[in-house]
NUSE-513085 format. One record per residue (C-alpha): residue in one letter; x, z, y. Coordinates in Angstrom, 2 decimals, padded with zeros to 5 digits. Example, Ala and Ser with C-alpha at 12.3 -4.5 7.8 and 13.67 -1.06 7.14 Angstrom:
BEGIN
<zafi residuo="A" u="012.30" w="007.80" v="-004.50"/>
<zafi residuo="S" u="013.67" w="007.14" v="-001.06"/>
end
This chain:
BEGIN
<zafi residuo="M" u="026.09" w="151.70" v="-126.21"/>
<zafi residuo="K" u="026.05" w="152.43" v="-129.55"/>
<zafi residuo="L" u="029.36" w="154.93" v="-129.29"/>
<zafi residuo="A" u="027.65" w="156.35" v="-126.44"/>
<zafi residuo="W" u="024.46" w="157.44" v="-128.83"/>
<zafi residuo="R" u="026.82" w="157.99" v="-131.66"/>
<zafi residuo="I" u="028.26" w="160.70" v="-129.57"/>
<zafi residuo="V" u="024.49" w="162.23" v="-129.44"/>
<zafi residuo="V" u="024.70" w="164.05" v="-132.53"/>
<zafi residuo="L" u="027.38" w="165.89" v="-130.73"/>
<zafi residuo="G" u="025.20" w="166.12" v="-127.67"/>
<zafi residuo="A" u="021.77" w="168.10" v="-126.75"/>
<zafi residuo="L" u="019.23" w="167.82" v="-124.46"/>
<zafi residuo="V" u="017.89" w="170.02" v="-121.92"/>
<zafi residuo="A" u="014.55" w="169.43" v="-120.50"/>
<zafi residuo="L" u="014.12" w="168.84" v="-116.63"/>
<zafi residuo="P" u="014.08" w="172.78" v="-115.39"/>
<zafi residuo="A" u="011.95" w="173.26" v="-111.90"/>
<zafi residuo="C" u="013.99" w="174.32" v="-108.64"/>
<zafi residuo="S" u="014.27" w="178.45" v="-107.65"/>
<zafi residuo="G" u="014.31" w="179.41" v="-104.35"/>
<zafi residuo="S" u="016.87" w="180.64" v="-101.83"/>
<zafi residuo="N" u="018.59" w="179.85" v="-098.60"/>
<zafi residuo="S" u="021.81" w="177.70" v="-097.91"/>
<zafi residuo="A" u="022.82" w="176.35" v="-094.75"/>
<zafi residuo="G" u="023.43" w="171.99" v="-095.25"/>
<zafi residuo="G" u="026.97" w="171.04" v="-095.52"/>
<zafi residuo="A" u="027.18" w="173.53" v="-098.69"/>
<zafi residuo="T" u="028.98" w="172.31" v="-101.46"/>
<zafi residuo="R" u="027.53" w="173.29" v="-104.94"/>
<zafi residuo="T" u="030.18" w="173.39" v="-108.27"/>
<zafi residuo="V" u="028.75" w="171.84" v="-111.05"/>
<zafi residuo="L" u="030.59" w="172.37" v="-114.14"/>
<zafi residuo="T" u="031.48" w="169.23" v="-116.73"/>
<zafi residuo="D" u="032.62" w="170.08" v="-120.44"/>
<zafi residuo="F" u="033.73" w="173.85" v="-120.55"/>
<zafi residuo="N" u="036.64" w="175.69" v="-122.50"/>
<zafi residuo="Y" u="034.79" w="178.42" v="-124.67"/>
<zafi residuo="D" u="037.22" w="181.45" v="-124.89"/>
<zafi residuo="E" u="037.00" w="182.92" v="-127.82"/>
<zafi residuo="F" u="038.15" w="179.90" v="-129.72"/>
<zafi residuo="A" u="038.17" w="176.35" v="-129.02"/>
<zafi residuo="T" u="035.22" w="174.16" v="-128.42"/>
<zafi residuo="S" u="033.81" w="171.22" v="-126.44"/>
<zafi residuo="Y" u="030.54" w="171.26" v="-124.50"/>
<zafi residuo="L" u="029.04" w="167.05" v="-124.19"/>
<zafi residuo="G" u="027.10" w="168.44" v="-120.75"/>
<zafi residuo="F" u="026.87" w="169.14" v="-117.12"/>
<zafi residuo="F" u="026.77" w="172.52" v="-116.11"/>
<zafi residuo="P" u="023.65" w="173.53" v="-114.36"/>
<zafi residuo="R" u="022.17" w="170.22" v="-115.38"/>
<zafi residuo="V" u="020.03" w="169.84" v="-112.47"/>
<zafi residuo="V" u="022.05" w="170.63" v="-109.36"/>
<zafi residuo="T" u="020.12" w="171.31" v="-105.76"/>
<zafi residuo="V" u="021.49" w="170.18" v="-102.59"/>
<zafi residuo="H" u="020.86" w="169.44" v="-099.28"/>
<zafi residuo="P" u="021.66" w="165.56" v="-097.72"/>
<zafi residuo="G" u="025.46" w="165.93" v="-096.61"/>
<zafi residuo="D" u="026.21" w="169.01" v="-099.08"/>
<zafi residuo="T" u="028.75" w="168.48" v="-101.59"/>
<zafi residuo="I" u="028.89" w="168.53" v="-105.41"/>
<zafi residuo="D" u="032.35" w="169.40" v="-106.68"/>
<zafi residuo="F" u="031.72" w="168.17" v="-111.02"/>
<zafi residuo="K" u="034.76" w="170.75" v="-112.04"/>
<zafi residuo="Q" u="035.93" w="169.36" v="-115.70"/>
<zafi residuo="A" u="037.44" w="171.68" v="-117.85"/>
<zafi residuo="W" u="039.86" w="169.81" v="-119.83"/>
<zafi residuo="T" u="039.12" w="169.93" v="-123.71"/>
<zafi residuo="G" u="040.75" w="166.91" v="-124.33"/>
<zafi residuo="E" u="037.48" w="165.20" v="-124.16"/>
<zafi residuo="P" u="037.41" w="161.85" v="-121.64"/>
<zafi residuo="H" u="034.40" w="162.12" v="-118.95"/>
<zafi residuo="T" u="032.70" w="160.20" v="-116.17"/>
<zafi residuo="V" u="030.24" w="160.40" v="-113.78"/>
<zafi residuo="T" u="027.96" w="157.74" v="-113.43"/>
<zafi residuo="M" u="025.16" w="156.93" v="-111.06"/>
<zafi residuo="G" u="023.25" w="155.14" v="-109.27"/>
<zafi residuo="T" u="020.08" w="153.00" v="-109.17"/>
<zafi residuo="L" u="021.27" w="151.09" v="-112.48"/>
<zafi residuo="A" u="020.93" w="154.54" v="-113.91"/>
<zafi residuo="E" u="017.08" w="155.66" v="-112.99"/>
<zafi residuo="P" u="016.11" w="153.72" v="-115.68"/>
<zafi residuo="I" u="018.07" w="155.26" v="-118.28"/>
<zafi residuo="G" u="017.32" w="158.93" v="-116.46"/>
<zafi residuo="K" u="013.64" w="158.20" v="-117.49"/>
<zafi residuo="L" u="013.80" w="157.02" v="-120.94"/>
<zafi residuo="I" u="016.47" w="159.78" v="-121.95"/>
<zafi residuo="E" u="013.75" w="162.67" v="-120.51"/>
<zafi residuo="P" u="011.20" w="162.71" v="-123.38"/>
<zafi residuo="Y" u="013.99" w="163.02" v="-125.57"/>
<zafi residuo="A" u="015.40" w="166.09" v="-123.69"/>
<zafi residuo="N" u="011.94" w="167.17" v="-122.56"/>
<zafi residuo="G" u="010.83" w="168.01" v="-126.50"/>
<zafi residuo="S" u="007.80" w="165.43" v="-126.46"/>
<zafi residuo="K" u="010.21" w="162.73" v="-128.22"/>
<zafi residuo="P" u="012.26" w="163.24" v="-131.43"/>
<zafi residuo="V" u="016.16" w="162.19" v="-131.01"/>
<zafi residuo="P" u="017.16" w="159.72" v="-133.49"/>
<zafi residuo="H" u="020.59" w="159.57" v="-134.92"/>
<zafi residuo="E" u="020.42" w="155.98" v="-133.24"/>
<zafi residuo="E" u="020.20" w="154.17" v="-129.94"/>
<zafi residuo="P" u="016.22" w="153.76" v="-129.35"/>
<zafi residuo="P" u="015.61" w="150.11" v="-128.68"/>
<zafi residuo="E" u="014.84" w="150.48" v="-125.74"/>
<zafi residuo="F" u="018.04" w="151.45" v="-124.18"/>
<zafi residuo="A" u="019.77" w="148.83" v="-124.79"/>
<zafi residuo="D" u="017.88" w="146.84" v="-122.35"/>
<zafi residuo="A" u="018.58" w="149.82" v="-119.71"/>
<zafi residuo="F" u="022.53" w="149.66" v="-120.54"/>
<zafi residuo="K" u="022.77" w="145.50" v="-120.51"/>
<zafi residuo="D" u="024.14" w="145.68" v="-116.60"/>
<zafi residuo="F" u="026.65" w="148.42" v="-117.08"/>
<zafi residuo="P" u="030.51" w="147.42" v="-117.51"/>
<zafi residuo="P" u="031.65" w="149.68" v="-121.57"/>
<zafi residuo="F" u="033.96" w="151.38" v="-121.59"/>
<zafi residuo="F" u="035.28" w="150.25" v="-124.98"/>
<zafi residuo="G" u="036.33" w="147.07" v="-125.87"/>
<zafi residuo="D" u="037.38" w="146.28" v="-129.13"/>
<zafi residuo="N" u="039.59" w="148.04" v="-131.28"/>
<zafi residuo="G" u="039.31" w="150.79" v="-129.07"/>
<zafi residuo="S" u="040.92" w="149.40" v="-125.71"/>
<zafi residuo="I" u="039.79" w="150.88" v="-122.73"/>
<zafi residuo="M" u="037.72" w="148.68" v="-120.43"/>
<zafi residuo="Q" u="037.87" w="148.73" v="-117.10"/>
<zafi residuo="S" u="035.59" w="147.79" v="-115.56"/>
<zafi residuo="G" u="033.95" w="151.44" v="-117.36"/>
<zafi residuo="A" u="037.07" w="153.22" v="-116.72"/>
<zafi residuo="Q" u="038.22" w="153.25" v="-113.19"/>
<zafi residuo="P" u="036.27" w="154.25" v="-110.58"/>
<zafi residuo="C" u="033.76" w="151.82" v="-108.99"/>
<zafi residuo="Y" u="031.20" w="151.95" v="-106.00"/>
<zafi residuo="L" u="029.05" w="149.09" v="-105.16"/>
<zafi residuo="E" u="025.90" w="148.80" v="-102.51"/>
<zafi residuo="T" u="023.65" w="145.92" v="-104.18"/>
<zafi residuo="E" u="026.76" w="144.06" v="-107.23"/>
<zafi residuo="K" u="026.01" w="144.89" v="-110.11"/>
<zafi residuo="P" u="029.19" w="145.82" v="-112.36"/>
<zafi residuo="P" u="031.93" w="144.10" v="-114.15"/>
<zafi residuo="Q" u="031.09" w="143.41" v="-117.53"/>
<zafi residuo="A" u="035.13" w="142.26" v="-118.46"/>
<zafi residuo="D" u="038.21" w="144.08" v="-118.10"/>
<zafi residuo="T" u="038.34" w="143.64" v="-115.29"/>
<zafi residuo="P" u="038.49" w="146.49" v="-112.12"/>
<zafi residuo="C" u="036.69" w="146.51" v="-108.74"/>
<zafi residuo="T" u="038.69" w="146.00" v="-106.28"/>
<zafi residuo="P" u="040.16" w="148.01" v="-103.68"/>
<zafi residuo="T" u="037.73" w="148.39" v="-101.55"/>
<zafi residuo="Q" u="034.70" w="148.52" v="-103.87"/>
<zafi residuo="Q" u="036.95" w="151.75" v="-105.66"/>
<zafi residuo="K" u="037.23" w="153.66" v="-102.62"/>
<zafi residuo="Q" u="035.11" w="155.74" v="-102.60"/>
<zafi residuo="P" u="031.87" w="156.43" v="-099.83"/>
<zafi residuo="P" u="029.38" w="159.72" v="-099.42"/>
<zafi residuo="F" u="026.44" w="158.84" v="-102.33"/>
<zafi residuo="N" u="023.31" w="157.28" v="-100.73"/>
<zafi residuo="G" u="021.21" w="156.86" v="-103.40"/>
<zafi residuo="R" u="020.83" w="153.05" v="-102.75"/>
<zafi residuo="Q" u="023.77" w="151.95" v="-104.34"/>
<zafi residuo="T" u="023.88" w="150.23" v="-107.73"/>
<zafi residuo="F" u="026.51" w="151.80" v="-109.43"/>
<zafi residuo="Y" u="028.66" w="154.40" v="-108.31"/>
<zafi residuo="N" u="031.34" w="155.82" v="-110.88"/>
<zafi residuo="S" u="034.29" w="158.21" v="-110.82"/>
<zafi residuo="G" u="035.91" w="156.54" v="-113.30"/>
<zafi residuo="F" u="037.79" w="158.52" v="-116.19"/>
<zafi residuo="I" u="038.53" w="161.64" v="-114.70"/>
<zafi residuo="P" u="042.29" w="162.86" v="-115.17"/>
<zafi residuo="Y" u="043.00" w="165.95" v="-116.51"/>
<zafi residuo="E" u="046.15" w="166.27" v="-113.99"/>
<zafi residuo="G" u="047.01" w="165.17" v="-110.37"/>
<zafi residuo="N" u="046.07" w="165.44" v="-107.19"/>
<zafi residuo="N" u="042.31" w="164.94" v="-108.11"/>
<zafi residuo="G" u="042.46" w="166.52" v="-111.43"/>
<zafi residuo="N" u="039.34" w="168.16" v="-113.48"/>
<zafi residuo="H" u="037.43" w="167.34" v="-110.35"/>
<zafi residuo="F" u="035.82" w="164.34" v="-108.63"/>
<zafi residuo="T" u="033.99" w="165.13" v="-105.18"/>
<zafi residuo="V" u="030.77" w="163.44" v="-104.37"/>
<zafi residuo="R" u="029.39" w="164.20" v="-100.93"/>
<zafi residuo="L" u="025.62" w="163.46" v="-100.21"/>
<zafi residuo="A" u="024.86" w="161.15" v="-096.86"/>
<zafi residuo="A" u="022.97" w="162.09" v="-094.45"/>
<zafi residuo="D" u="019.93" w="160.03" v="-094.66"/>
<zafi residuo="I" u="019.43" w="160.02" v="-099.04"/>
<zafi residuo="K" u="015.67" w="160.89" v="-099.60"/>
<zafi residuo="P" u="014.82" w="163.82" v="-100.72"/>
<zafi residuo="A" u="014.60" w="162.71" v="-105.01"/>
<zafi residuo="D" u="015.93" w="163.40" v="-108.06"/>
<zafi residuo="Y" u="019.11" w="161.31" v="-109.23"/>
<zafi residuo="F" u="020.20" w="161.15" v="-112.44"/>
<zafi residuo="Y" u="023.61" w="160.56" v="-113.51"/>
<zafi residuo="F" u="025.21" w="160.84" v="-117.22"/>
<zafi residuo="C" u="028.69" w="160.15" v="-118.96"/>
<zafi residuo="L" u="029.83" w="156.77" v="-119.75"/>
<zafi residuo="I" u="031.65" w="157.12" v="-122.18"/>
<zafi residuo="H" u="029.68" w="160.14" v="-124.42"/>
<zafi residuo="G" u="026.43" w="158.67" v="-123.38"/>
<zafi residuo="P" u="023.28" w="159.89" v="-121.60"/>
<zafi residuo="P" u="022.90" w="162.62" v="-123.86"/>
<zafi residuo="M" u="025.66" w="164.31" v="-121.75"/>
<zafi residuo="G" u="023.23" w="163.80" v="-118.35"/>
<zafi residuo="G" u="022.09" w="165.29" v="-115.65"/>
<zafi residuo="Y" u="020.54" w="164.54" v="-112.39"/>
<zafi residuo="V" u="021.42" w="165.52" v="-108.66"/>
<zafi residuo="R" u="017.71" w="167.12" v="-107.23"/>
<zafi residuo="V" u="017.77" w="166.31" v="-103.05"/>
<zafi residuo="K" u="015.44" w="168.28" v="-100.94"/>
<zafi residuo="P" u="014.62" w="167.85" v="-097.41"/>
<zafi residuo="A" u="016.63" w="169.53" v="-095.21"/>
<zafi residuo="G" u="015.61" w="173.06" v="-093.86"/>
<zafi residuo="T" u="014.17" w="173.90" v="-097.01"/>
<zafi residuo="A" u="015.64" w="176.31" v="-100.19"/>
<zafi residuo="I" u="017.23" w="175.85" v="-102.35"/>
<zafi residuo="P" u="019.55" w="177.99" v="-105.71"/>
<zafi residuo="S" u="022.57" w="179.39" v="-103.21"/>
<zafi residuo="A" u="025.63" w="178.77" v="-104.66"/>
<zafi residuo="G" u="025.90" w="182.17" v="-107.15"/>
<zafi residuo="T" u="022.62" w="181.57" v="-108.30"/>
<zafi residuo="T" u="023.76" w="177.21" v="-109.24"/>
<zafi residuo="A" u="026.62" w="179.33" v="-110.90"/>
<zafi residuo="H" u="024.28" w="181.65" v="-112.86"/>
<zafi residuo="D" u="022.12" w="179.01" v="-114.04"/>
<zafi residuo="A" u="025.55" w="176.86" v="-115.25"/>
<zafi residuo="R" u="026.43" w="180.19" v="-117.49"/>
<zafi residuo="K" u="022.71" w="180.57" v="-119.40"/>
<zafi residuo="E" u="022.55" w="177.39" v="-120.03"/>
<zafi residuo="L" u="026.45" w="177.64" v="-121.41"/>
<zafi residuo="D" u="025.69" w="180.64" v="-123.06"/>
<zafi residuo="A" u="022.72" w="179.42" v="-124.79"/>
<zafi residuo="A" u="024.70" w="176.32" v="-126.08"/>
<zafi residuo="T" u="027.18" w="178.78" v="-127.18"/>
<zafi residuo="K" u="024.32" w="179.82" v="-130.07"/>
<zafi residuo="S" u="024.70" w="176.21" v="-131.39"/>
<zafi residuo="V" u="027.99" w="175.82" v="-131.50"/>
<zafi residuo="L" u="028.62" w="179.51" v="-133.14"/>
<zafi residuo="A" u="025.87" w="178.16" v="-135.93"/>
<zafi residuo="G" u="027.96" w="175.38" v="-136.72"/>
<zafi residuo="R" u="031.31" w="177.06" v="-136.91"/>
<zafi residuo="R" u="029.85" w="179.59" v="-139.28"/>
<zafi residuo="S" u="028.89" w="176.30" v="-141.39"/>
<zafi residuo="A" u="032.06" w="175.09" v="-141.24"/>
<zafi residuo="M" u="034.01" w="177.69" v="-142.27"/>
<zafi residuo="A" u="032.31" w="178.70" v="-145.02"/>
<zafi residuo="A" u="032.26" w="174.88" v="-146.19"/>
<zafi residuo="K" u="035.15" w="174.20" v="-148.96"/>
<zafi residuo="E" u="035.97" w="170.75" v="-149.99"/>
<zafi residuo="P" u="037.39" w="170.59" v="-153.24"/>
<zafi residuo="G" u="041.18" w="170.04" v="-153.40"/>
<zafi residuo="V" u="041.14" w="170.57" v="-149.81"/>
<zafi residuo="D" u="043.00" w="172.76" v="-147.79"/>
<zafi residuo="V" u="041.83" w="172.71" v="-144.56"/>
<zafi residuo="G" u="038.86" w="171.30" v="-142.54"/>
<zafi residuo="T" u="038.06" w="169.96" v="-138.84"/>
<zafi residuo="G" u="034.88" w="169.89" v="-137.32"/>
<zafi residuo="A" u="031.35" w="171.31" v="-138.06"/>
<zafi residuo="T" u="028.55" w="169.68" v="-140.02"/>
<zafi residuo="V" u="025.57" w="169.92" v="-137.85"/>
<zafi residuo="D" u="021.93" w="169.50" v="-139.01"/>
<zafi residuo="I" u="020.44" w="167.73" v="-136.34"/>
<zafi residuo="A" u="016.49" w="168.91" v="-137.56"/>
<zafi residuo="G" u="014.70" w="170.10" v="-134.64"/>
<zafi residuo="G" u="017.08" w="169.67" v="-131.78"/>
<zafi residuo="L" u="020.47" w="168.84" v="-130.90"/>
<zafi residuo="P" u="023.88" w="171.54" v="-130.06"/>
<zafi residuo="I" u="025.50" w="170.76" v="-126.90"/>
<zafi residuo="S" u="028.26" w="171.79" v="-128.25"/>
<zafi residuo="F" u="031.19" w="171.41" v="-131.20"/>
<zafi residuo="P" u="034.22" w="172.94" v="-132.76"/>
<zafi residuo="L" u="037.98" w="172.28" v="-132.27"/>
<zafi residuo="E" u="039.67" w="173.86" v="-135.01"/>
<zafi residuo="F" u="040.81" w="173.82" v="-138.05"/>
<zafi residuo="Y" u="039.04" w="175.27" v="-141.01"/>
<zafi residuo="P" u="040.77" w="178.11" v="-142.13"/>
<zafi residuo="A" u="043.83" w="178.38" v="-138.99"/>
<zafi residuo="T" u="046.26" w="179.48" v="-140.69"/>
<zafi residuo="V" u="047.05" w="178.26" v="-144.40"/>
<zafi residuo="H" u="049.65" w="180.00" v="-147.13"/>
<zafi residuo="A" u="051.62" w="178.07" v="-149.47"/>
<zafi residuo="K" u="054.74" w="177.73" v="-151.53"/>
<zafi residuo="V" u="057.73" w="175.75" v="-151.55"/>
<zafi residuo="G" u="057.13" w="172.13" v="-153.31"/>
<zafi residuo="T" u="052.96" w="172.72" v="-152.95"/>
<zafi residuo="K" u="051.30" w="170.12" v="-151.48"/>
<zafi residuo="V" u="048.85" w="171.20" v="-148.04"/>
<zafi residuo="T" u="045.76" w="169.01" v="-147.35"/>
<zafi residuo="W" u="043.64" w="168.04" v="-144.40"/>
<zafi residuo="S" u="040.35" w="166.34" v="-144.31"/>
<zafi residuo="L" u="039.50" w="164.15" v="-141.25"/>
<zafi residuo="G" u="036.11" w="163.11" v="-141.27"/>
<zafi residuo="G" u="036.62" w="160.20" v="-139.15"/>
<zafi residuo="D" u="036.21" w="162.47" v="-135.84"/>
<zafi residuo="D" u="038.76" w="161.73" v="-133.28"/>
<zafi residuo="H" u="041.59" w="164.53" v="-134.99"/>
<zafi residuo="T" u="045.11" w="164.13" v="-135.25"/>
<zafi residuo="V" u="047.91" w="166.62" v="-137.66"/>
<zafi residuo="A" u="050.85" w="166.71" v="-135.56"/>
<zafi residuo="F" u="053.89" w="168.91" v="-136.51"/>
<zafi residuo="R" u="056.76" w="169.44" v="-133.97"/>
<zafi residuo="V" u="054.68" w="168.53" v="-131.57"/>
<zafi residuo="P" u="056.14" w="166.95" v="-128.03"/>
<zafi residuo="K" u="054.91" w="167.76" v="-124.99"/>
<zafi residuo="Y" u="051.02" w="167.61" v="-124.97"/>
<zafi residuo="G" u="049.78" w="164.13" v="-123.30"/>
<zafi residuo="P" u="046.15" w="162.85" v="-123.13"/>
<zafi residuo="Q" u="044.26" w="160.92" v="-124.94"/>
<zafi residuo="Y" u="044.38" w="157.93" v="-121.95"/>
<zafi residuo="L" u="047.13" w="157.56" v="-119.69"/>
<zafi residuo="I" u="046.68" w="155.96" v="-115.45"/>
<zafi residuo="D" u="049.25" w="154.13" v="-114.65"/>
<zafi residuo="R" u="050.23" w="153.58" v="-110.98"/>
<zafi residuo="A" u="048.24" w="150.57" v="-110.93"/>
<zafi residuo="G" u="044.86" w="152.62" v="-111.67"/>
<zafi residuo="R" u="044.94" w="150.46" v="-115.06"/>
<zafi residuo="V" u="043.45" w="152.97" v="-117.60"/>
<zafi residuo="S" u="044.85" w="153.11" v="-121.61"/>
<zafi residuo="L" u="045.15" w="154.58" v="-124.43"/>
<zafi residuo="N" u="048.07" w="156.98" v="-124.99"/>
<zafi residuo="A" u="050.03" w="155.78" v="-128.36"/>
<zafi residuo="E" u="052.02" w="158.95" v="-128.43"/>
<zafi residuo="A" u="048.21" w="160.75" v="-129.23"/>
<zafi residuo="Y" u="046.44" w="158.12" v="-131.23"/>
<zafi residuo="D" u="049.37" w="156.96" v="-133.00"/>
<zafi residuo="A" u="051.24" w="157.93" v="-136.89"/>
<zafi residuo="R" u="054.51" w="158.97" v="-136.38"/>
<zafi residuo="G" u="057.33" w="159.90" v="-139.06"/>
<zafi residuo="G" u="055.07" w="159.18" v="-141.88"/>
<zafi residuo="P" u="052.04" w="156.82" v="-143.22"/>
<zafi residuo="G" u="048.70" w="156.98" v="-141.33"/>
<zafi residuo="Y" u="045.33" w="155.18" v="-141.78"/>
<zafi residuo="P" u="045.97" w="152.19" v="-143.29"/>
<zafi residuo="S" u="044.82" w="149.08" v="-141.83"/>
<zafi residuo="N" u="043.49" w="147.61" v="-144.82"/>
<zafi residuo="A" u="041.16" w="150.66" v="-145.56"/>
<zafi residuo="P" u="037.54" w="150.49" v="-146.15"/>
<zafi residuo="P" u="035.06" w="150.24" v="-143.06"/>
<zafi residuo="R" u="034.67" w="153.23" v="-141.42"/>
<zafi residuo="D" u="031.88" w="155.18" v="-143.08"/>
<zafi residuo="G" u="033.37" w="154.27" v="-146.78"/>
<zafi residuo="A" u="034.61" w="156.85" v="-149.06"/>
<zafi residuo="P" u="038.04" w="158.83" v="-147.06"/>
<zafi residuo="V" u="041.09" w="157.14" v="-147.99"/>
<zafi residuo="N" u="043.66" w="159.24" v="-149.18"/>
<zafi residuo="V" u="046.96" w="159.39" v="-147.27"/>
<zafi residuo="D" u="050.28" w="161.35" v="-148.73"/>
<zafi residuo="V" u="052.86" w="162.09" v="-146.55"/>
<zafi residuo="G" u="054.97" w="163.47" v="-149.81"/>
<zafi residuo="N" u="058.16" w="165.64" v="-149.01"/>
<zafi residuo="Y" u="058.46" w="167.35" v="-145.45"/>
<zafi residuo="D" u="061.09" w="169.58" v="-144.14"/>
<zafi residuo="G" u="060.10" w="170.22" v="-140.20"/>
<zafi residuo="S" u="062.97" w="168.45" v="-139.10"/>
<zafi residuo="H" u="061.24" w="166.16" v="-137.43"/>
<zafi residuo="Y" u="058.10" w="164.67" v="-135.73"/>
<zafi residuo="L" u="055.12" w="164.10" v="-138.14"/>
<zafi residuo="N" u="051.24" w="162.88" v="-136.78"/>
<zafi residuo="S" u="048.87" w="161.73" v="-138.96"/>
<zafi residuo="G" u="047.30" w="159.00" v="-135.82"/>
<zafi residuo="K" u="043.72" w="159.26" v="-135.62"/>
<zafi residuo="P" u="041.76" w="158.01" v="-138.35"/>
<zafi residuo="A" u="039.65" w="154.84" v="-137.96"/>
<zafi residuo="G" u="037.72" w="156.94" v="-141.02"/>
<zafi residuo="A" u="037.33" w="159.66" v="-143.06"/>
<zafi residuo="M" u="041.32" w="160.32" v="-144.67"/>
<zafi residuo="Y" u="042.62" w="163.51" v="-146.57"/>
<zafi residuo="Y" u="046.52" w="163.55" v="-145.25"/>
<zafi residuo="S" u="048.91" w="165.36" v="-147.50"/>
<zafi residuo="V" u="051.83" w="166.90" v="-146.31"/>
<zafi residuo="T" u="054.52" w="169.20" v="-149.40"/>
<zafi residuo="F" u="056.86" w="171.12" v="-147.45"/>
<zafi residuo="T" u="059.97" w="171.44" v="-149.35"/>
<zafi residuo="N" u="061.67" w="174.67" v="-146.40"/>
<zafi residuo="P" u="060.26" w="178.05" v="-146.36"/>
<zafi residuo="G" u="059.52" w="178.65" v="-142.95"/>
<zafi residuo="T" u="056.03" w="179.05" v="-140.52"/>
<zafi residuo="Y" u="055.16" w="175.51" v="-139.25"/>
<zafi residuo="R" u="052.92" w="175.41" v="-135.93"/>
<zafi residuo="Y" u="050.44" w="171.84" v="-135.86"/>
<zafi residuo="A" u="048.60" w="171.13" v="-133.29"/>
<zafi residuo="C" u="046.03" w="168.11" v="-132.95"/>
<zafi residuo="T" u="047.54" w="165.79" v="-129.95"/>
<zafi residuo="I" u="044.08" w="165.04" v="-128.95"/>
<zafi residuo="H" u="042.86" w="168.94" v="-128.01"/>
<zafi residuo="P" u="045.41" w="171.03" v="-126.61"/>
<zafi residuo="R" u="043.54" w="174.15" v="-128.30"/>
<zafi residuo="M" u="042.58" w="172.45" v="-131.69"/>
<zafi residuo="I" u="046.28" w="174.36" v="-133.45"/>
<zafi residuo="G" u="046.43" w="175.90" v="-137.34"/>
<zafi residuo="T" u="050.07" w="176.68" v="-138.77"/>
<zafi residuo="V" u="051.27" w="177.05" v="-142.57"/>
<zafi residuo="I" u="053.17" w="179.64" v="-143.74"/>
<zafi residuo="V" u="055.22" w="178.39" v="-146.37"/>
<zafi residuo="S" u="057.22" w="180.89" v="-148.92"/>
<zafi residuo="G" u="059.90" w="180.13" v="-151.42"/>
end
């Protein structure tokens, strides 16, 4: 899970809160927000809100995904419980959050299927739905059987209970619904996103039938409070990113985050500045610091990072990831953590689709505009991440 822990530098940990009191009838539904679209600017929140949702046996949980371009899963089961115990000291602040995956996590993850394979491929064992009573999930690039992909109520005893990639559209787009079994035992059940790792995790807290639990309104209020706290972090990161100016770079992406003293749970998805003014014949340069962003002009209809075919197989969307209409990150470039690679498109007249592609490492991407006009561009991975180049004669 090296990739998942790497994302922890963008994820936050929220301590496990106590239960508040309110009455709710059995068979109710509670909503957990999965990621969030901030209305004032584009961002992504690697979290579930509220982090702890309190329910009764027989209740339903609607994991409602806000599509920011970041894919997510809801993954739970008895295999996940040891991970919850390991992550909680980092969440409550009794242990400082490290940059790298702590060694004790390796053993806890040994029975989980990876979401990513070699060279950015998608492993179907983790990307497709799978619900196992006692078995361990397959490790190879093989999905669970059709029978194992039929979702049962969650009873707390299943070894592996995985939504797979939650699509952004379709019949079940942006929703993953979990019904709790009538015989589930009162306890806290840990779940997390298989893509972004255990820092993007939460708990289903099951209370005995008839006991007081937070109402749907209180649950929504708690989610909003946690989102407001997370937004303070993203605002600080956004200010620092907008103030930073790399020599020779016209537009930056993402935010530099100081993780000392804690981690933000959200990060901006923006180009800095959003609008650039240039003269005809002037080169404009973007800094793509190894983040999952692209720079693309005359973008076709938006498509997500991942696609699901009729057979249920999940794959990377080449239209979003690959360089088009010009050079992209070279295949013989240095390692991802090396010095930025310079990619110069040369002249561009605005007549065709141009996409930098997702860089495998840090990249400077330069375009020289030959015609005056307004050039709108976007990140083909994150749909709200847009910018403008205004070229004058």
